[in-house]
C-alpha positions as CSV (number, residue, x, y, z in Angstrom):
1,X,11.2,6.8,5.2
2,X,9.9,3.9,7.4
3,X,6.3,3.5,8.0
4,X,5.8,4.0,11.7
5,X,4.1,1.2,13.6
6,X,1.9,2.3,16.5
7,X,-1.2,4.2,17.4
8,X,-2.7,6.8,15.1
9,X,-1.2,9.5,17.3
10,X,2.2,8.2,16.3
11,X,1.4,8.6,12.6
12,X,0.5,5.0,11.8
13,X,-2.0,3.8,9.4
14,X,-4.2,1.3,11.2
15,X,-6.6,-1.1,9.5
16,X,-10.1,-1.1,11.1
17,X,-11.0,-4.3,12.9
18,X,-12.4,-6.7,10.3
19,X,-15.9,-8.1,10.9
20,X,-15.2,-11.8,11.7
21,X,-16.5,-14.5,9.4
22,X,-19.8,-16.0,10.5
23,X,-20.6,-13.0,12.7
24,X,-24.3,-12.2,13.1
25,X,-25.2,-9.6,10.5
26,X,-26.4,-6.4,12.2
27,X,-29.9,-5.2,11.3
28,X,-28.8,-1.6,11.1
29,X,-25.8,0.7,11.8
30,X,-26.1,3.7,14.0
31,X,-25.4,6.7,11.9
32,X,-25.0,10.3,13.0
33,X,-27.8,12.8,12.6
34,X,-26.8,15.7,10.4
35,X,-28.1,19.0,9.3
36,X,-28.6,19.5,5.5
37,X,-28.2,23.2,4.7
38,X,-29.0,23.1,1.1
39,X,-32.8,22.9,1.6
40,X,-35.5,20.4,0.8
41,X,-35.0,18.2,3.9
42,X,-35.7,19.0,7.5
43,X,-32.8,19.4,10.0
44,X,-31.5,16.4,11.9
45,X,-32.2,13.9,9.1
46,X,-30.3,10.6,9.5
47,X,-27.5,10.3,7.0
48,X,-28.8,7.1,5.5
49,X,-32.0,8.9,4.7
50,X,-30.0,11.7,3.0
51,X,-28.2,9.1,0.9
52,X,-31.4,7.4,-0.1
53,X,-33.1,10.6,-1.3
54,X,-30.2,11.9,-3.4
55,X,-30.6,11.8,-7.2
56,X,-27.8,13.2,-9.4
57,X,-26.9,16.3,-7.4
58,X,-24.5,17.0,-4.6
59,X,-25.4,17.2,-1.0
60,X,-23.1,19.1,1.4
61,X,-23.1,17.9,5.0
62,X,-21.7,20.0,7.8
63,X,-20.4,17.7,10.5
64,X,-18.9,20.0,13.2
65,X,-15.8,21.5,11.5
66,X,-15.9,18.8,8.7
67,X,-17.5,19.6,5.4
68,X,-18.4,16.4,3.5
69,X,-19.9,16.3,0.0
70,X,-21.8,13.2,-1.2
71,X,-22.8,13.0,-4.8
72,X,-24.3,10.4,-7.1
73,X,-22.3,9.4,-10.2
74,X,-23.6,8.8,-13.7
75,X,-25.5,5.6,-13.8
76,X,-26.2,5.6,-10.1
77,X,-23.9,2.6,-9.1
78,X,-21.5,4.7,-7.1
79,X,-21.5,7.7,-4.8
80,X,-18.6,10.2,-4.4
81,X,-17.3,11.0,-0.9
82,X,-15.3,14.2,-0.6
83,X,-13.8,15.2,2.7
84,X,-12.6,18.8,2.3
85,X,-11.5,19.1,5.9
86,X,-9.0,16.1,5.9
87,X,-8.3,16.3,2.1
88,X,-9.4,13.2,0.1
89,X,-12.1,11.9,-2.1
90,X,-13.2,8.6,-3.6
91,X,-16.1,6.7,-5.1
92,X,-17.8,3.9,-3.2
93,X,-20.7,1.5,-4.1
94,X,-23.9,3.2,-3.3
95,X,-25.3,0.1,-1.6
96,X,-22.5,0.2,1.0
97,X,-23.2,1.7,4.4
98,X,-21.0,3.8,6.7
99,X,-20.0,2.3,10.0
100,X,-18.9,4.5,12.8
101,X,-16.5,3.6,15.6
102,X,-14.4,1.4,13.3
103,X,-11.1,3.1,14.1
104,X,-10.5,4.7,10.6
105,X,-11.1,8.2,9.4
106,X,-14.0,6.8,7.3
107,X,-15.3,3.3,7.0
108,X,-17.8,1.8,4.6
109,X,-18.9,-1.8,4.3
110,X,-21.1,-4.1,2.2
111,X,-24.2,-4.8,4.3
112,X,-24.5,-8.3,3.0
113,X,-20.9,-9.5,2.6
114,X,-19.5,-9.2,6.1
115,X,-15.8,-9.3,5.1
116,X,-16.1,-6.7,2.3
117,X,-15.3,-3.2,3.3
118,X,-13.2,-0.1,2.7
119,X,-11.6,2.6,4.8
120,X,-9.2,5.6,4.7
121,X,-6.3,6.0,7.2
122,X,-4.3,9.2,7.5
123,X,-1.0,9.7,9.3
124,X,-0.8,12.2,12.1
125,X,0.0,15.8,11.0
126,X,2.1,16.3,14.2
127,X,4.4,13.3,13.7
128,X,4.7,12.9,9.9
129,X,6.1,15.3,7.3
130,X,5.8,13.4,4.1
131,X,6.7,15.2,0.8
132,X,5.9,12.4,-1.6
133,X,4.7,8.8,-1.5
134,X,8.3,8.0,-2.7
135,X,9.3,8.7,0.9
136,X,8.2,5.1,1.5
137,X,10.8,3.9,-1.0
138,X,9.9,2.2,-4.3
139,X,6.5,0.5,-4.7
140,X,7.9,-2.9,-3.8
141,X,9.3,-1.6,-0.6
142,X,6.1,0.1,0.3
143,X,4.2,-3.1,-0.4
144,X,6.4,-5.0,2.1
145,X,5.5,-2.3,4.8
146,X,1.8,-2.5,3.9
147,X,1.8,-6.3,4.2
148,X,3.8,-6.2,7.5
149,X,1.2,-3.8,8.9
150,X,-1.7,-6.0,7.9
151,X,-0.1,-9.0,9.5
152,X,0.6,-7.0,12.7
153,X,-3.0,-5.9,12.9
154,X,-4.3,-9.4,12.3
155,X,-2.0,-11.0,14.8
156,X,-3.8,-13.7,16.8
157,X,-3.2,-15.0,20.3
158,X,-5.1,-18.2,19.6
159,X,-3.3,-21.5,19.5
160,X,-2.9,-23.2,16.2
161,X,-3.3,-20.2,14.0
162,X,-1.1,-19.9,10.9
163,X,-1.1,-17.1,8.3
164,X,0.2,-17.2,4.7
165,X,0.7,-14.0,2.9
166,X,1.9,-12.8,-0.5
167,X,2.4,-9.4,-2.3
168,X,0.5,-9.8,-5.5
169,X,1.4,-6.5,-7.1
170,X,3.0,-3.1,-6.3
171,X,2.9,-0.4,-8.9
172,X,3.1,3.4,-9.1
173,X,0.9,5.7,-11.2
174,X,0.5,9.4,-11.9
175,X,-3.2,10.1,-11.7
176,X,-5.2,12.8,-13.6
177,X,-4.5,15.2,-10.8
178,X,-0.8,15.0,-11.6
179,X,0.1,13.3,-8.3
180,X,2.0,10.1,-7.8
181,X,0.2,7.2,-6.1
182,X,1.2,3.6,-5.1
183,X,-1.2,0.7,-5.6
184,X,-0.6,-2.4,-3.6
185,X,-2.4,-5.8,-3.6
186,X,-1.8,-8.6,-1.1
187,X,-3.4,-11.9,-0.3
188,X,-3.6,-13.3,3.3
189,X,-4.9,-16.7,4.2
190,X,-5.6,-17.8,7.8
191,X,-5.5,-21.4,8.9
192,X,-6.6,-22.7,12.3
193,X,-7.2,-25.9,14.1
194,X,-10.5,-26.6,15.9
195,X,-8.8,-28.9,18.4
196,X,-5.2,-27.6,19.0
197,X,-5.0,-29.2,22.4
198,X,-5.7,-32.7,21.0
199,X,-3.1,-35.4,21.9
200,X,-2.9,-37.0,18.4
201,X,-1.4,-34.9,15.6
202,X,-4.1,-35.9,13.2
203,X,-6.6,-34.4,15.5
204,X,-4.8,-31.0,15.3
205,X,-5.0,-30.6,11.5
206,X,-5.4,-27.0,10.4
207,X,-8.0,-25.9,7.9
208,X,-8.6,-22.7,6.0
209,X,-10.7,-20.2,7.9
210,X,-10.5,-17.2,5.6
211,X,-8.8,-16.1,2.4
212,X,-8.9,-12.4,1.6
213,X,-7.6,-9.9,-0.9
214,X,-6.4,-6.5,0.4
215,X,-6.0,-3.5,-2.0
216,X,-4.3,-0.3,-0.9
217,X,-3.8,3.0,-2.6
218,X,-1.2,5.3,-1.0
219,X,-0.8,9.0,-1.7
220,X,0.7,12.1,0.0
221,X,-0.7,15.6,0.4
222,X,-0.7,18.2,3.2
223,X,2.5,16.5,4.5
224,X,0.5,13.5,5.4
225,X,0.3,9.9,4.2
226,X,-3.1,8.7,3.1
227,X,-4.1,5.1,2.5
228,X,-7.3,3.8,1.0
229,X,-7.9,0.2,2.0
230,X,-10.2,-2.3,0.4
231,X,-10.8,-5.8,1.8
232,X,-12.8,-8.5,0.1
233,X,-13.0,-12.4,0.3
234,X,-10.8,-13.8,-2.4
235,X,-13.7,-15.8,-3.9
236,X,-15.7,-12.5,-4.3
237,X,-12.8,-10.6,-5.9
238,X,-13.2,-12.0,-9.4
239,X,-17.0,-11.2,-9.3
240,X,-16.5,-7.6,-8.2
241,X,-13.0,-6.8,-9.5
242,X,-14.2,-4.1,-11.9
243,X,-16.1,-2.2,-9.2
244,X,-13.2,-2.5,-6.7
245,X,-10.7,-1.3,-9.2
246,X,-12.9,1.7,-10.0
247,X,-12.9,2.6,-6.3
248,X,-9.1,2.3,-6.3
249,X,-8.8,4.4,-9.4
250,X,-11.0,7.1,-8.0
251,X,-9.0,7.8,-4.8
252,X,-7.5,11.3,-4.8
253,X,-5.8,13.4,-2.1
254,X,-6.5,17.1,-2.1
255,X,-4.9,20.1,-0.5
256,X,-6.7,21.5,2.5
257,X,-7.0,25.1,3.5
């Protein structure tokens, strides 16, 4: 089954807009005010305050019709995010912050490394009727679709921009929940010229502007396709590979009511 390209209403998985290299780091992110029904905290506490006060217990947040559970993991390096309403769960580094309005179902980012983030995208329930991740074809075929989608989303109208991309790996696994998942890794490099309109060719030389690793985990439940996306600068990947792979390994899709 082909992965549909288009808006979320058409069932497409869309990568949130990446924070550009060299952007001014925001001092804070506007987070919603939520009510914590389990006691111990007053109503209308900012979510960041809720996260900062958690120890090793779960906190249930009621966000309109959505019920979200956030819990610290053993050792305190990660928190668990469980979305019962949409049907997925994963671990994320507890130092990362949630960013609203990023275009994904959920979006977290490293507050210090601007190009390091993660998100979850879900196909539309009205336009997709997936039965298994194998509907995308074998892992290699799914990886081609994932890479094509990334390149489409990062398409630039600037003159003198060139992208190089490669699928690094594409594998399938059966997780401890008994479900089949695909894991895809790709690398994309972007080259650009600072003076594309120059007369002399030597003045239009392109240089590397960014080099990123993209990791995706694909799973199917509730007749919908779920994709966990991780983005990190290639030079940071080796330093944080263990943590990033733990996030990948933690992603699960769950049946909704």
